C-alpha positions in Angstrom: -9.2 55.2 -0.9 -8.2 52.5 -3.4 -6.0 50.9 -0.7 -8.9 50.8 1.8 -11.3 49.3 -0.7 -8.7 46.7 -1.7 -8.3 45.7 1.9 -12.0 45.3 2.4 -12.3 43.2 -0.8 -9.4 41.0 0.4 -11.1 40.4 3.7 -14.4 39.5 2.0 -12.6 37.1 -0.4 -10.7 35.4 2.4 -13.9 34.9 4.4 -15.5 33.3 1.3 -12.5 30.9 0.8 -12.6 30.1 4.6 -16.3 29.2 4.4 -15.6 27.0 1.3 -12.9 25.2 3.2 -15.1 24.6 6.3 -17.8 23.2 4.0 -15.3 20.9 2.4 -14.0 19.6 5.7 -17.5 18.9 6.9 -17.9 16.6 3.9 -14.5 15.1 4.0 -14.9 12.6 6.9 -11.1 12.4 6.9 -9.4 9.3 8.1 -7.0 9.0 11.0 -3.8 11.1 11.1 -1.6 8.1 10.3 -2.0 8.8 6.6 -1.5 12.5 6.8 1.4 14.3 5.0 2.1 18.0 4.6 4.3 19.4 1.8 4.9 23.0 1.0 7.1 25.6 -0.7 7.8 29.3 -0.6 9.6 31.3 -3.2 10.8 34.9 -3.8 12.0 36.5 -7.0 13.5 40.0 -7.7 14.5 41.9 -10.8 16.1 45.4 -10.9 17.1 47.7 -13.8 18.9 51.1 -13.8 19.8 53.8 -16.3 17.1 55.8 -18.1 14.5 54.1 -15.8 15.0 52.8 -12.3 12.5 49.9 -11.8 12.1 46.9 -9.5 9.8 43.9 -9.9 9.2 41.4 -7.1 7.2 38.2 -7.1 6.5 35.8 -4.3 4.6 32.5 -4.1 3.5 30.1 -1.4 1.9 26.6 -1.7 0.8 24.1 0.9 -0.6 20.6 0.3 -2.1 18.4 3.1 -2.7 14.9 1.9 -5.0 12.4 3.7 -5.9 8.9 2.8 -8.8 10.0 0.5 -8.5 13.8 0.6 -5.9 16.3 -0.5 -6.2 20.0 0.5 -4.1 22.4 -1.6 -3.6 26.1 -0.6 -1.7 28.6 -2.8 -1.0 32.3 -3.0 1.0 34.5 -5.4 2.0 38.2 -5.5 3.6 40.4 -8.1 4.6 44.0 -7.5 6.1 46.5 -10.0 7.8 49.8 -9.0 9.3 52.4 -11.3 11.2 55.4 -9.9 10.1 54.6 -6.3 6.4 54.5 -7.3 4.3 51.4 -7.3 2.9 51.1 -10.9 1.0 47.8 -10.6 0.5 44.8 -8.3 -1.3 41.5 -8.4 -2.4 39.2 -5.7 -4.0 35.7 -6.0 -5.1 33.1 -3.5 -6.8 29.8 -4.0 -7.9 26.5 -2.5 -8.7 23.1 -4.0 -9.9 20.0 -2.2 -9.7 16.6 -3.9 -11.5 13.4 -2.8 -10.2 10.2 -4.4 -12.9 7.9 -5.7 -10.7 5.3 -7.3 -7.2 4.6 -8.5 -7.3 7.4 -11.0 -10.5 9.4 -10.4 -11.5 12.1 -7.9 -14.0 14.8 -7.2 -12.8 18.4 -6.5 -14.1 21.6 -5.0 -12.2 24.8 -5.8 -12.2 28.5 -4.9 -10.0 31.3 -6.3 -9.6 35.0 -5.7 -7.5 37.5 -7.6 -6.9 41.2 -7.5 -4.9 42.2 -10.5 -3.9 45.8 -11.5 -2.0 44.4 -14.6 -5.2 43.1 -16.2 -8.5 44.5 -17.5 -10.3 43.3 -14.4 -9.8 44.8 -10.9 -10.7 41.6 -9.0 -12.5 38.3 -9.5 -13.7 35.4 -7.4 -14.8 31.9 -8.6 -16.1 28.8 -7.0 -16.5 25.4 -8.7 -17.0 21.7 -8.1 -16.4 18.9 -10.6 -14.7 15.6 -11.6 -11.0 14.9 -12.3 -9.1 12.0 -13.9 -5.4 11.1 -13.7 -4.7 9.9 -17.2 -0.9 9.4 -16.7 0.7 8.4 -13.4 4.2 7.1 -13.7 7.5 7.7 -11.9 8.4 10.5 -14.3 5.2 11.8 -15.8 1.8 12.8 -14.4 -1.2 14.2 -16.2 -4.5 15.2 -14.6 -7.6 16.6 -16.3 -10.6 18.2 -14.7 -14.1 19.5 -15.7 -16.6 21.2 -13.5 -19.2 24.0 -13.0 -19.6 26.9 -10.7 -20.0 30.6 -10.4 -17.9 33.7 -10.9 -17.9 37.3 -9.7 -16.0 40.0 -11.6 -15.3 43.7 -11.3 -13.9 45.6 -14.2 -11.4 48.4 -13.8 -14.1 50.9 -14.5 -16.1 49.7 -11.5 -18.6 47.6 -13.5 -19.6 44.4 -11.6 -20.6 41.1 -13.3 -21.6 37.7 -12.1 -22.4 34.5 -14.1 -22.3 30.7 -14.1 -19.2 29.2 -15.5 -17.8 25.9 -16.9 -14.3 25.1 -15.6 -11.7 22.9 -17.3 -8.1 22.3 -16.3 -5.0 20.3 -17.3 -2.1 19.7 -14.9 1.1 18.1 -16.2 4.3 17.3 -14.3 7.5 15.8 -15.8 10.4 14.7 -13.5 13.3 15.2 -15.9 15.9 13.8 -13.5 16.7 13.8 -9.8 17.3 17.6 -9.7 15.2 19.0 -12.6 11.5 19.0 -13.2 9.0 20.8 -15.5 5.3 21.5 -14.9 2.5 23.1 -16.8 -1.0 24.1 -15.6 -3.8 25.3 -17.9 -7.1 26.5 -16.5 -10.1 27.8 -18.4 -13.2 29.4 -16.9 -15.9 30.2 -19.4 -19.1 32.1 -18.7 -21.6 34.4 -20.5 -19.6 37.6 -19.9 -16.0 36.3 -20.4 -13.7 33.4 -21.0 -10.6 33.5 -18.9 -7.6 31.2 -19.7 -4.5 31.0 -17.5 -1.4 29.1 -18.5 1.5 28.6 -16.1 4.8 26.9 -17.0 7.6 26.3 -14.5 11.1 24.8 -14.9 12.6 23.9 -11.5 16.3 23.0 -10.9 17.7 21.9 -7.5 20.5 24.3 -6.3 21.3 22.6 -2.9 19.4 20.9 -0.2 15.8 21.9 -0.4 16.5 25.1 -2.3 15.5 25.4 -6.0 15.8 27.9 -8.8 12.5 28.3 -10.6 11.9 29.8 -14.0 8.2 30.6 -14.7 6.1 32.0 -17.5 2.5 32.9 -16.8 -0.1 34.0 -19.4 -3.6 35.2 -18.8 -6.1 35.8 -21.6 -9.5 37.4 -21.3 -11.9 37.1 -24.3 -13.9 40.3 -23.3 -12.1 43.5 -22.1 -12.8 47.2 -22.1 -11.7 49.3 -25.1 -8.1 50.4 -24.8 -7.0 47.4 -22.7 -5.1 44.3 -23.7 -6.6 40.8 -23.7 -3.3 39.1 -22.8 -1.1 39.7 -19.8 2.3 38.0 -19.4 4.6 37.4 -16.4 8.1 36.0 -16.6 9.9 35.4 -13.3 13.1 34.0 -11.9 12.7 32.9 -8.3 14.5 31.0 -5.5 12.2 28.5 -3.8 12.5 26.6 -0.5 10.6 23.3 -0.1 9.5 22.0 3.3 
């Protein structure tokens, strides 16, 4: 039953994100294809242990960015699955979209939509939509720092079935450091604050080139919820080692 309900929720969330993308494209008035560029990456990680407990943990991620003269469309998805003694103990799926329209050398407006189903956390699933303003404070050959602030709405469902919806304020920081020709570091911090809960997600990644377009990625992701049900933790942590292919 839970699998059927999860599939239905996933379909509804994907429809919502699709409608958001269609609305964004209608506003974009994109320029000719001469300025288009598409970059993407796909990664897969795996960890196994044996002995007193046999467990496997797999994580996968996918990102695609389509850059136009004044617009950039970013799509991303991530999955984590944990199994112990041949039984799935928890799984997490996230998907998101962000569109950015440049308004100057360092400024832009954005529209964003995110969906998450997470059996590791105190919330079964969540969806958020936001629009706002961003500013590129640092833009050099080796360092880039973006900051964003916006407003929107959020829909939550706790693990006990309780549903919540509220208006939110969204703030984000995005930092990238090119250490050398083969190594880079990035950090993303996103805060969504509403009347029922403040959610903070921090993602740090260290990326090293192995060969060609293949990278080794070490990542550390932390999610904090300010309001959770009794007996559940406010902080969830994910540490992953992945092999990534860029295209």
